[in-house]
C-alpha positions as CSV (number, residue, x, y, z in Angstrom):
1,M,110.5,-97.3,99.6
2,Y,108.4,-98.1,96.7
3,A,111.4,-99.4,94.5
4,Q,112.6,-101.6,97.1
5,N,109.0,-103.5,97.4
6,I,108.3,-104.2,93.8
7,E,109.7,-107.7,92.0
8,T,112.5,-106.6,89.9
9,D,113.6,-110.2,88.9
10,Q,111.4,-110.2,86.1
11,T,113.7,-110.3,83.4
12,G,113.3,-113.7,81.8
13,A,110.4,-112.6,79.1
14,D,110.8,-114.4,75.7
15,D,112.6,-111.8,73.4
16,A,110.6,-112.7,70.2
17,A,107.2,-112.7,72.5
18,F,107.8,-109.4,74.1
19,Q,109.0,-107.5,70.5
20,A,105.5,-108.7,69.4
21,R,103.7,-106.7,72.2
22,I,105.9,-104.0,71.3
23,D,105.3,-104.0,67.7
24,A,101.9,-104.8,68.7
25,G,101.9,-100.9,70.3
26,I,100.9,-102.6,73.9
27,K,102.5,-100.7,76.8
28,V,105.0,-102.3,79.1
29,E,104.1,-101.4,82.6
30,P,106.2,-102.0,85.7
31,K,105.3,-105.5,86.9
32,D,105.5,-107.1,83.2
33,P,107.6,-109.7,82.2
34,M,110.9,-107.8,80.5
35,P,114.0,-108.8,79.3
36,A,116.6,-107.4,81.2
37,G,118.6,-105.0,78.8
38,Y,115.0,-103.5,77.8
39,R,114.9,-102.5,82.0
40,K,118.6,-101.5,82.1
41,T,118.0,-99.2,78.9
42,L,115.1,-97.8,80.6
43,I,117.0,-96.9,83.7
44,R,120.0,-95.4,82.0
45,Q,117.5,-93.0,80.0
46,I,115.0,-92.2,82.5
47,G,117.8,-91.6,85.2
48,Q,120.0,-89.6,83.2
49,H,116.9,-88.0,82.1
50,A,116.1,-87.0,85.5
51,H,119.6,-85.7,86.5
52,S,118.9,-83.6,83.6
53,E,115.8,-81.8,84.8
54,V,117.4,-81.3,88.2
55,V,121.1,-80.3,87.5
56,G,119.1,-78.3,84.7
57,Q,117.9,-76.3,87.4
58,L,121.3,-74.8,88.3
59,P,122.0,-72.2,85.2
60,E,118.2,-70.6,85.6
61,G,118.3,-70.1,89.4
62,N,121.8,-68.4,89.0
63,W,119.3,-65.5,87.7
64,I,116.1,-65.6,89.5
65,T,117.4,-62.8,92.0
66,R,119.0,-60.7,88.6
67,A,115.9,-60.8,86.7
68,P,115.3,-57.4,85.1
69,S,111.9,-57.1,86.7
70,L,109.4,-58.6,89.3
71,E,107.4,-60.1,86.9
72,R,110.4,-62.1,85.3
73,K,111.7,-63.4,88.5
74,L,108.3,-64.6,88.9
75,I,108.1,-66.4,85.5
76,L,111.8,-67.7,85.9
77,L,111.1,-69.2,89.3
78,A,108.2,-70.8,88.0
79,K,110.2,-72.4,85.5
80,V,112.9,-73.7,88.0
81,Q,109.8,-75.2,90.1
82,D,108.3,-77.1,87.0
83,E,111.7,-78.6,86.5
84,A,112.0,-79.7,89.7
85,G,108.6,-81.3,89.4
86,H,109.9,-82.9,86.6
87,G,113.0,-84.5,88.2
88,L,109.9,-85.8,90.5
89,Y,108.1,-87.5,88.1
90,L,110.9,-88.8,86.7
91,Y,112.3,-90.2,89.2
92,C,109.4,-92.0,90.3
93,A,108.9,-93.6,86.8
94,C,112.4,-94.9,87.3
95,E,111.7,-96.3,90.6
96,T,109.4,-98.3,89.3
97,L,112.2,-100.3,87.5
98,G,113.2,-101.4,90.8
99,I,116.0,-99.1,91.4
100,S,115.9,-96.6,94.5
101,R,116.2,-92.8,93.7
102,D,119.1,-92.7,96.4
103,E,121.0,-95.3,94.0
104,L,120.2,-93.0,91.2
105,T,121.5,-89.9,92.8
106,E,124.8,-92.1,94.0
107,K,125.1,-92.7,90.1
108,L,125.2,-89.3,89.6
109,L,127.9,-88.2,92.2
110,S,130.0,-91.0,91.1
111,G,130.1,-90.0,87.0
112,E,128.4,-93.3,86.3
113,M,125.6,-91.9,85.4
114,K,125.2,-88.6,83.0
115,Y,123.1,-85.6,82.5
116,S,122.6,-83.6,79.4
117,S,125.3,-81.8,78.3
118,I,124.3,-78.4,77.6
119,F,123.5,-77.5,81.5
120,N,127.7,-77.8,81.6
121,Y,127.5,-74.5,79.6
122,P,127.4,-70.8,81.7
123,T,125.0,-68.5,81.7
124,L,126.5,-64.9,81.4
125,T,123.9,-62.7,80.8
126,W,119.9,-62.5,81.1
127,A,119.9,-63.0,77.2
128,D,120.9,-66.5,77.8
129,M,117.8,-67.2,79.6
130,G,116.2,-66.3,76.7
131,A,118.6,-68.9,74.6
132,V,118.0,-71.6,77.4
133,G,114.5,-71.5,77.5
134,W,114.2,-70.9,73.1
135,L,117.1,-73.5,72.1
136,V,117.5,-75.8,74.7
137,D,113.8,-76.0,75.9
138,G,112.8,-76.4,72.1
139,A,115.5,-79.1,71.5
140,A,113.9,-80.6,74.5
141,I,110.5,-80.5,73.3
142,M,111.9,-81.7,69.9
143,N,113.3,-85.1,71.6
144,Q,110.5,-85.8,74.2
145,V,107.6,-85.4,72.7
146,P,107.5,-88.7,71.0
147,L,108.6,-90.1,74.3
148,Q,104.8,-89.5,74.9
149,R,104.5,-92.6,72.5
150,C,107.0,-94.5,74.8
151,S,106.6,-97.9,74.8
152,Y,107.2,-97.8,78.7
153,G,103.9,-96.9,80.6
154,P,105.3,-95.0,83.8
155,Y,107.6,-93.2,81.1
156,S,105.0,-92.5,78.4
157,R,102.7,-91.2,80.6
158,A,104.8,-89.0,82.9
159,M,105.8,-87.2,79.5
160,V,102.6,-85.7,78.9
161,R,102.8,-83.3,81.2
162,I,106.1,-82.5,81.3
163,C,106.1,-82.0,77.5
164,K,102.9,-79.8,77.9
165,E,104.9,-77.7,80.7
166,E,108.6,-77.3,78.4
167,S,106.2,-76.0,75.8
168,F,105.7,-73.1,78.6
169,H,108.7,-72.6,78.8
170,Q,110.2,-72.1,75.2
171,R,107.7,-69.5,74.8
172,Q,108.9,-67.8,77.7
173,G,112.4,-68.0,76.2
174,Y,111.3,-67.1,72.9
175,S,109.7,-64.1,74.6
176,I,113.0,-63.1,76.2
177,M,114.6,-62.9,72.9
178,M,112.4,-61.0,71.1
179,N,112.4,-58.4,73.9
180,M,116.1,-58.4,73.2
181,A,116.5,-58.7,69.9
182,F,114.1,-55.8,69.0
183,G,115.1,-53.7,72.0
184,T,117.8,-51.7,72.0
185,P,121.1,-52.2,69.4
186,E,123.0,-53.6,73.0
187,Q,120.4,-55.5,73.7
188,K,120.2,-57.2,70.3
189,E,123.9,-57.7,70.5
190,M,123.3,-59.4,73.9
191,A,120.7,-61.7,71.8
192,Q,123.3,-62.5,69.3
193,D,125.5,-63.7,71.5
194,A,123.4,-65.9,73.6
195,L,122.6,-67.4,70.2
196,N,125.9,-68.1,69.2
197,R,127.0,-69.5,72.3
198,F,124.1,-71.8,72.9
199,W,123.6,-72.6,69.1
200,Y,125.6,-75.8,68.8
201,P,125.5,-77.1,72.4
202,S,121.7,-77.2,71.8
203,L,122.7,-79.2,68.2
204,M,124.7,-81.3,70.5
205,M,121.4,-82.0,72.8
206,F,120.4,-84.9,70.1
207,G,123.6,-87.0,70.7
208,P,125.9,-88.2,68.2
209,S,125.2,-89.6,64.9
210,D,122.9,-92.2,64.5
211,K,125.8,-94.0,63.0
212,D,127.7,-93.3,65.8
213,S,125.4,-93.7,68.3
214,V,125.6,-96.8,70.6
215,H,122.3,-97.4,71.9
216,S,120.0,-95.7,69.2
217,A,118.7,-98.9,67.0
218,Q,117.9,-100.8,69.8
219,S,116.0,-98.2,71.9
220,M,113.9,-97.7,68.8
221,R,113.0,-101.2,68.1
222,W,111.7,-101.7,71.7
223,K,109.9,-98.0,71.1
224,I,112.0,-96.5,74.2
225,K,112.9,-93.8,71.6
226,M,110.7,-92.9,68.6
227,N,113.5,-91.4,66.2
228,G,116.9,-91.1,65.6
229,N,119.0,-88.2,66.7
230,D,119.6,-87.1,63.3
231,E,116.0,-86.8,62.1
232,L,115.2,-85.3,65.2
233,R,118.4,-82.5,64.9
234,Q,117.3,-81.9,61.3
235,K,113.9,-81.1,62.4
236,F,115.1,-78.9,64.8
237,V,117.2,-76.6,62.5
238,N,114.3,-77.0,60.1
239,E,111.9,-75.4,62.7
240,T,114.6,-72.6,64.5
241,V,116.0,-71.0,61.5
242,P,113.0,-69.3,60.6
243,Q,112.3,-68.5,64.3
244,A,115.9,-66.4,64.1
245,D,115.2,-64.8,61.1
246,Y,111.7,-63.4,62.4
247,L,113.9,-61.9,65.8
248,G,116.6,-60.4,63.4
249,L,119.2,-63.0,64.6
250,K,121.9,-64.8,62.2
251,V,122.3,-68.4,63.1
252,P,126.1,-69.0,63.6
253,D,126.5,-71.3,60.4
254,D,128.1,-69.8,57.2
255,K,127.5,-72.9,55.8
256,L,123.7,-72.9,56.6
257,Q,121.4,-72.7,53.7
258,W,118.2,-74.0,52.0
259,N,118.2,-77.3,50.4
260,E,115.0,-77.8,48.1
261,A,115.1,-81.3,47.5
262,K,115.1,-82.5,50.6
263,Q,112.8,-79.6,51.9
264,G,115.0,-79.1,54.9
265,Y,118.3,-76.9,56.0
266,D,121.9,-78.3,55.1
267,F,124.0,-77.3,58.5
268,S,127.3,-77.5,59.9
269,E,127.8,-80.8,62.0
270,P,128.7,-79.5,65.9
271,D,132.0,-80.3,67.3
272,W,132.3,-83.7,68.5
273,N,135.0,-84.0,70.0
274,E,133.8,-80.9,72.2
275,F,131.1,-82.9,72.9
276,Y,132.6,-86.3,74.3
277,Q,135.0,-83.7,76.1
278,V,132.0,-82.3,77.8
279,V,130.6,-86.0,78.6
280,K,133.9,-86.9,80.1
281,G,133.4,-84.3,82.5
282,N,136.0,-81.8,80.8
283,G,133.0,-78.8,80.2
284,P,133.4,-75.6,81.4
285,C,130.9,-76.4,84.6
286,N,130.8,-80.0,84.9
287,R,132.6,-79.8,88.2
288,E,130.6,-76.6,89.3
289,R,127.4,-78.4,88.7
290,L,128.1,-82.0,90.3
291,E,129.3,-80.6,93.6
292,A,126.4,-78.2,93.8
293,R,124.4,-81.5,93.8
294,R,127.1,-83.2,96.3
295,E,126.4,-80.3,98.5
296,A,122.7,-80.8,98.0
297,W,122.6,-84.7,98.5
298,E,124.6,-84.1,101.3
299,G,122.9,-81.3,103.1
300,G,119.7,-82.6,102.8
301,Q,121.0,-86.5,104.6
302,W,118.8,-84.6,108.0
303,F,115.8,-84.0,106.2
304,R,115.5,-87.4,104.4
305,D,116.8,-89.1,107.7
306,G,113.6,-87.2,109.4
307,L,111.2,-88.2,106.6
308,M,111.7,-92.0,107.3
309,A,111.9,-91.8,110.9
310,Y,108.2,-89.9,110.6
311,A,107.3,-92.5,107.8
312,A,108.6,-95.3,110.6
313,K,106.6,-93.5,113.6
314,E,103.3,-93.4,111.6
315,T,103.9,-97.3,110.6
316,R,104.0,-98.2,114.1
317,R,101.1,-95.8,115.1
318,R,98.8,-97.4,113.0
319,A,99.8,-101.0,113.7
320,A,99.1,-100.1,117.3
321,A,95.6,-98.9,116.6
């Protein structure tokens, strides 16, 4: 595999010189010298991002056959396919750092690597497909658009296409919520229920407050991250609340109010105890999600073996020609 053929010991870069390069806006490429910590941080972030894209197919794939029309089935199917593609781009970007996709998957299944906590919540109604697109993909876009300027070249380039496709996903979700909110009273009630359940898990997607985040400060110095968690969460709330108002839906936060001084909304923090419980594997669907990935990985072993056997056969054929 490509990841096994590249040099993986280029971790002796002078930290000051490396930081000067980062500060100058020069992209870091796979074979460039880089500090071990920089490589490790990228593997953690890109790997968990890739896992999130793949696991994120599960709560939506559950609704493909139950979507209310053929058009909605086709749209949702296309979206799930996009998420698979995003995972592929990101696994490929991570492999340039000297770790194979097999290793990344093993880290996921062992619990060493995580994925976004939001995908451990169930999708109970069709309105949840709207909430996932509108809120979850909306939060993802808020996180990911700045990553197009990430200092690591393969990651930043992968994010260009991913962000374009995620913008369609967000619009698709908002379209569902519009149809529900402007539909029958029962449909509007269903949309409100989905907003109630996904609002705080969506706020959690930005990670803990900057003061409690272990990795944020260093990641921002290296320009692996471009913005703080709290800054992005505030921006998400500021942009999403007017959208909810347009739909005639109420954000489930009694403390929500416009703050003229900061030109943004004051809002309640999520339940961080719940967040850490979900991250530790105690969320509503943690075991179900990991078991689905384990079954897919083990069930696909025969196919991966076949691909490798065919590749070896082709190598021998070319060598003999």
